[in-house]
C-alpha positions as CSV (number, residue, x, y, z in Angstrom):
1,M,-41.6,-3.9,-39.0
2,K,-40.0,-1.3,-36.9
3,T,-36.5,0.0,-37.6
4,S,-35.2,-1.4,-34.4
5,Y,-36.3,-4.9,-35.4
6,W,-34.6,-4.6,-38.8
7,L,-31.4,-3.5,-37.0
8,A,-31.5,-6.4,-34.6
9,A,-32.1,-8.8,-37.6
10,A,-29.1,-7.3,-39.5
11,C,-26.8,-7.8,-36.5
12,L,-27.9,-11.4,-36.1
13,V,-27.2,-12.1,-39.8
14,A,-23.8,-10.5,-39.6
15,S,-22.9,-12.5,-36.6
16,A,-24.1,-15.8,-38.1
17,S,-22.2,-15.2,-41.3
18,S,-18.9,-14.5,-39.5
19,F,-19.2,-17.8,-37.7
20,A,-20.5,-19.9,-40.6
21,N,-17.2,-21.6,-41.2
22,E,-16.9,-22.4,-37.5
23,G,-20.2,-24.2,-37.2
24,F,-21.7,-21.5,-35.0
25,K,-24.8,-22.5,-33.0
26,P,-26.5,-21.0,-29.9
27,I,-25.3,-22.4,-26.6
28,A,-26.6,-22.1,-23.0
29,V,-24.5,-20.0,-20.6
30,S,-24.3,-21.4,-17.1
31,D,-25.2,-19.5,-13.9
32,Q,-21.6,-19.9,-12.8
33,E,-20.3,-18.2,-16.0
34,L,-22.8,-15.4,-15.7
35,G,-21.9,-14.9,-12.1
36,E,-18.2,-14.4,-13.1
37,L,-19.2,-11.9,-15.8
38,R,-21.5,-9.6,-13.8
39,G,-20.0,-6.3,-12.8
40,R,-16.7,-7.1,-14.6
41,F,-17.6,-6.0,-18.2
42,V,-15.3,-3.3,-19.7
43,M,-15.1,-2.6,-23.4
44,P,-11.8,-3.5,-25.1
45,G,-9.2,-0.7,-24.9
46,R,-11.3,1.4,-22.5
47,I,-8.8,1.0,-19.6
48,I,-5.6,2.8,-20.6
49,S,-4.0,2.9,-17.2
50,F,-4.3,1.0,-13.9
51,G,-2.4,1.5,-10.7
52,I,-2.4,0.2,-7.2
53,V,-0.8,1.7,-4.1
54,M,-0.7,-0.1,-0.7
55,S,0.7,0.8,2.7
56,S,0.7,-0.7,6.2
57,T,2.1,1.0,9.2
58,W,2.2,0.3,13.0
59,R,3.1,2.9,15.6
60,N,3.4,1.7,19.2
61,A,2.9,3.6,22.5
62,S,6.5,4.8,22.5
63,G,6.2,6.4,19.0
64,D,8.3,3.8,17.2
65,L,7.0,3.2,13.7
66,I,7.4,0.2,11.3
67,G,5.7,-0.4,7.9
68,A,6.0,-0.6,4.2
69,A,4.5,0.7,1.0
70,T,4.2,-0.9,-2.4
71,S,3.0,0.3,-5.8
72,M,2.4,-1.0,-9.3
73,Q,1.4,0.8,-12.5
74,I,0.2,-0.8,-15.7
75,Q,-0.3,0.8,-19.1
76,S,-0.2,-0.4,-22.7
77,S,3.5,0.4,-22.8
78,T,4.2,-1.7,-19.7
79,V,6.5,-4.6,-20.6
80,Q,5.9,-6.5,-17.4
81,P,3.9,-5.4,-14.3
82,Q,6.1,-5.0,-11.2
83,F,5.6,-4.1,-7.6
84,Y,8.0,-1.6,-6.1
85,V,8.5,-1.8,-2.3
86,S,9.7,0.8,0.2
87,T,10.1,0.1,3.9
88,I,9.1,2.7,6.6
89,K,10.9,3.1,9.9
90,Q,10.8,5.8,12.6
91,T,12.3,5.9,16.1
92,G,10.2,7.1,19.0
93,S,11.0,8.1,22.6
94,G,13.2,5.1,23.2
95,N,11.0,3.7,26.0
96,T,9.7,0.1,25.8
97,P,5.9,-0.2,25.7
98,T,4.2,-2.4,28.3
99,Q,4.0,-6.0,27.2
100,G,0.7,-6.8,25.6
101,T,-1.4,-9.3,27.6
102,G,-4.6,-9.4,25.5
103,T,-6.0,-12.5,23.9
104,V,-8.1,-12.8,20.8
105,T,-9.6,-16.1,19.8
106,G,-11.3,-17.4,16.6
107,G,-11.1,-15.7,13.2
108,A,-9.3,-18.5,11.5
109,G,-11.6,-18.2,8.4
110,L,-10.7,-14.6,7.8
111,S,-7.7,-15.6,5.8
112,T,-9.7,-17.9,3.5
113,T,-12.4,-15.5,2.3
114,Q,-12.9,-14.2,-1.2
115,G,-13.7,-10.6,-2.3
116,V,-13.0,-7.7,0.1
117,T,-12.4,-8.7,3.8
118,Q,-11.7,-6.1,6.5
119,S,-11.4,-6.9,10.2
120,V,-10.2,-5.2,13.4
121,R,-10.0,-7.3,16.6
122,A,-8.8,-5.6,19.8
123,A,-8.0,-6.9,23.3
124,G,-6.3,-3.8,24.6
125,D,-7.1,-0.1,25.4
126,S,-6.6,3.2,23.7
127,N,-5.9,1.7,20.3
128,T,-6.7,3.1,16.9
129,A,-6.9,1.0,13.7
130,N,-7.9,1.9,10.2
131,N,-8.6,-0.3,7.2
132,N,-9.4,1.8,4.1
133,V,-9.9,1.0,0.4
134,G,-10.2,3.8,-2.2
135,I,-11.0,3.7,-5.9
136,N,-10.2,6.6,-8.1
137,V,-11.7,6.5,-11.6
138,T,-10.9,9.2,-14.1
139,Q,-11.3,9.7,-17.9
140,S,-8.7,10.9,-20.3
141,S,-7.8,10.7,-24.0
142,T,-4.2,9.7,-23.1
143,A,-2.6,7.7,-20.4
144,P,-0.9,9.7,-17.6
145,V,2.9,10.1,-17.6
146,L,4.3,7.3,-15.3
147,A,6.2,8.6,-12.3
148,T,9.7,7.2,-11.7
149,P,9.2,4.0,-9.5
150,Q,10.4,4.3,-6.0
151,G,11.8,1.4,-4.0
152,Q,13.0,-2.2,-4.6
153,V,11.5,-4.4,-7.2
154,L,9.6,-7.4,-5.7
155,T,10.3,-10.5,-7.7
156,S,8.3,-13.8,-7.7
157,G,8.9,-15.8,-4.5
158,Q,10.8,-12.9,-2.9
159,T,10.3,-11.3,0.6
160,I,11.5,-7.8,1.5
161,S,11.7,-7.3,5.3
162,S,12.7,-4.7,7.8
163,S,12.5,-4.3,11.6
164,N,13.0,-1.9,14.5
165,A,11.8,-1.4,18.1
166,A,8.2,-1.3,16.8
167,G,8.4,-4.8,15.3
168,S,9.0,-6.3,11.9
169,V,7.4,-6.0,8.4
170,A,7.6,-8.4,5.6
171,V,6.4,-7.8,2.0
172,S,6.0,-10.9,-0.1
173,A,5.0,-11.8,-3.6
174,I,2.2,-14.3,-3.3
175,S,0.1,-16.1,-5.9
176,G,-1.2,-13.4,-8.3
177,G,-0.5,-10.5,-5.9
178,V,1.4,-9.0,-2.9
179,Q,1.2,-9.3,0.9
180,L,2.3,-6.9,3.6
181,A,2.6,-8.4,7.1
182,I,3.5,-6.7,10.4
183,Q,4.5,-8.4,13.6
184,A,4.6,-5.8,16.4
185,S,7.1,-6.2,19.2
186,N,6.2,-6.8,22.9
187,N,3.1,-8.9,22.0
188,Q,1.3,-5.8,20.7
189,G,-0.4,-7.6,17.8
190,T,-0.3,-8.1,14.1
191,A,-1.4,-6.5,10.9
192,L,-1.9,-8.1,7.5
193,Q,-2.9,-6.7,4.1
194,Q,-2.9,-8.5,0.8
195,V,-4.2,-8.2,-2.8
196,A,-4.3,-11.5,-4.6
197,Q,-6.5,-13.5,-7.0
198,S,-9.0,-14.2,-4.2
199,G,-9.5,-10.5,-3.5
200,L,-8.4,-7.9,-0.9
201,L,-7.7,-8.7,2.7
202,Q,-7.1,-6.2,5.6
203,N,-6.8,-7.7,9.0
204,T,-5.6,-6.1,12.3
205,T,-5.3,-7.8,15.7
206,L,-4.4,-5.6,18.7
207,L,-3.2,-7.3,22.0
208,G,-1.5,-4.3,23.7
209,N,-2.4,-0.6,24.4
210,S,-2.1,2.7,22.7
211,N,-1.2,1.5,19.2
212,L,-1.9,3.2,15.9
213,V,-2.4,0.9,12.9
214,S,-3.2,1.8,9.3
215,N,-3.9,-0.4,6.3
216,Q,-4.5,1.6,3.1
217,T,-5.1,0.5,-0.5
218,L,-5.8,2.9,-3.4
219,L,-6.8,1.8,-6.9
220,N,-6.3,4.3,-9.7
221,V,-8.1,3.6,-13.0
222,V,-8.0,5.8,-16.1
223,L,-10.7,5.2,-18.8
224,N,-10.3,6.2,-22.4
225,N,-12.9,8.9,-23.3
226,N,-11.9,9.0,-26.9
227,I,-13.6,5.8,-28.1
228,N,-15.1,5.8,-31.6
229,P,-18.9,5.5,-31.2
230,A,-19.2,3.8,-34.6
231,A,-17.1,0.9,-33.3
232,G,-19.5,0.1,-30.4
233,A,-21.5,-2.5,-32.2
234,S,-18.3,-4.3,-33.5
235,Q,-16.8,-4.3,-30.0
236,S,-20.0,-5.7,-28.5
237,L,-20.1,-8.6,-31.0
238,S,-16.4,-9.3,-30.3
239,Q,-17.2,-9.6,-26.6
240,L,-20.0,-12.1,-27.3
241,K,-17.4,-14.4,-28.9
242,G,-16.0,-15.0,-25.4
243,L,-19.2,-16.6,-24.3
244,R,-18.7,-19.6,-26.7
245,N,-17.0,-22.7,-25.5
């Protein structure tokens, strides 16, 4: 027999012996379980730092700006993940933009989708809207030094809000995540951005003219590049245990 066959047999024997007292036997894995696993496999201990930064801003035709930014950083030393929120406000020329008269219909299903959903719907002129998601993956032997958190801690069930001539912004803790919602003044429109268990949503609706809207999300992931190669087989077998009922 070839060496590779002997190695495979040895791995199977080792696996069987470790589960002997548990009555181990092969089981079928459903398509649903496989669908949940694809694209989501990461070796234990490989991710040593994970962070997310979100911001939503709305600037109207008069230069008034309203928005908010939130961030979270997780490492092995993190006791409890927390979102930190900072509100953003700027005063423009002091003029009042023309009342928005546009109408956008439909789109009710946009808030119930899963995965990544981005939409911009406009019923006005000279508007600019940007939905952007960035993923930054780096490798390091140590986790980066955490920066001092800025802003107010967002607790479960809490909403942090702010308003000015441009409109109002509300940052809320939702099930498994956070939501940033902007209601622009003078019927200019709305912006919504959220990260939750169902995925990422970025949605902008423009009803007036000459607005500048931005929804930005950045994911920062640091992978440990100092993994012991000899532990690879043991880690793989440990992952297979999770497939058993």
